[in-house]
Phi, psi and omega in degrees: 000334180293329171299319185290326178290328171297317171297317179302311181298316180297312174300316177302316181292325177294317181290321178302328184276353182278148169297150181314307184297317173299321176294321175295317179297316180297316183291322176300312178302315183294319176298319182294323178288321174300316182294321178299310181307310181297318177295322180294312179300320177293315176305318183275356184057046175259163172291165183297337181276000180085004176277148189303000000 
């Protein structure tokens, strides 16, 4: 779990250093990718984590 908090801290610092327009674009693309993955899981009747 410590590794996850390190990644979270790194990503938080990265996002904070972005200009507002770049931050908005990055978060929008991330949200779209999460949505595509979830739609694929639903279509294939998989759990949210992608397991059968």
